[in-house]
C-alpha positions in Angstrom: 61.2 106.9 97.3 63.6 109.5 95.8 60.9 110.5 93.3 58.2 111.0 95.9 60.1 112.1 99.0 63.3 113.8 98.1 66.8 112.9 97.5 68.1 111.7 100.9 66.0 109.4 103.0 66.1 109.8 106.8 67.3 106.3 107.5 69.2 107.0 110.7 66.5 109.2 112.1 63.8 106.6 111.4 65.9 103.8 112.9 66.5 105.7 116.1 62.8 106.7 116.3 61.6 103.2 115.8 64.2 101.9 118.3 63.0 104.4 120.9 59.3 104.0 120.4 59.7 100.2 120.1 61.6 100.2 123.4 58.9 102.3 125.0 56.3 99.8 123.8 58.4 96.9 125.1 58.8 98.5 128.5 55.1 99.2 128.8 54.1 95.6 127.8 56.8 94.2 130.1 55.3 96.1 133.0 51.7 95.0 132.2 52.1 91.3 131.1 55.5 90.0 132.3 58.0 90.2 135.1 60.5 93.0 135.3 64.0 92.0 134.5 67.5 93.5 134.3 67.2 94.0 130.6 64.0 95.9 131.1 65.8 98.1 133.6 68.5 98.9 131.1 66.0 99.7 128.4 64.1 102.0 130.8 67.4 103.7 131.7 67.9 104.5 128.0 64.3 105.6 127.6 64.3 108.0 130.6 67.8 109.4 130.6 69.3 109.1 127.1 66.5 109.0 124.6 65.0 112.4 125.3 68.3 114.1 124.4 68.8 112.0 121.3 65.2 112.6 120.2 65.5 116.4 120.8 68.7 116.4 118.7 66.9 114.6 115.9 64.0 117.1 116.1 66.5 119.9 115.9 68.3 118.3 113.0 65.3 117.8 110.8 63.5 121.1 111.7 64.4 122.7 108.4 63.6 119.6 106.4 60.1 119.0 107.7 58.5 120.7 104.7 60.5 118.6 102.3 58.6 115.3 102.9 56.1 113.6 105.1 58.9 111.4 106.6 60.7 114.5 108.0 57.5 116.0 109.2 56.5 113.0 111.3 60.1 112.4 112.5 60.1 116.1 113.7 56.8 115.9 115.5 57.4 112.4 117.0 60.9 113.2 118.2 59.9 116.5 119.8 56.8 115.1 121.4 58.9 112.3 123.0 61.6 114.8 124.1 58.9 116.9 125.8 56.4 114.3 127.1 58.9 112.0 128.9 60.5 114.7 131.1 57.1 116.2 131.9 55.8 112.8 132.9 58.8 112.3 135.2 58.2 115.7 136.8 54.5 115.0 137.3 55.2 111.6 138.9 57.8 113.2 141.2 55.4 115.9 142.3 52.6 113.3 142.9 55.0 111.2 144.9 56.0 114.2 147.0 52.4 115.0 147.9 51.5 111.4 148.6 54.3 111.1 151.0 53.1 114.1 153.0 
């Protein structure tokens, strides 16, 4: 790994990214196939209110390193896409609910 992708591997960034996207997949599958629970609510709270800030911080942190290796490039794009898409999704759902209630 050092020979191919640089000196320092992005272990913490990869762990947080996998944790966040794994939690998103778990929340989606819980909604589709199983019953909602308190643990799913806690996970959704993290995914909606905490994870966008953490993922934006990770994207900001690896922005200069994205040309160093493919790991950093994909961490950069995935973290910023999550940090942008989730808040936009919440805004769109809020607007749609506003107009449906009228």
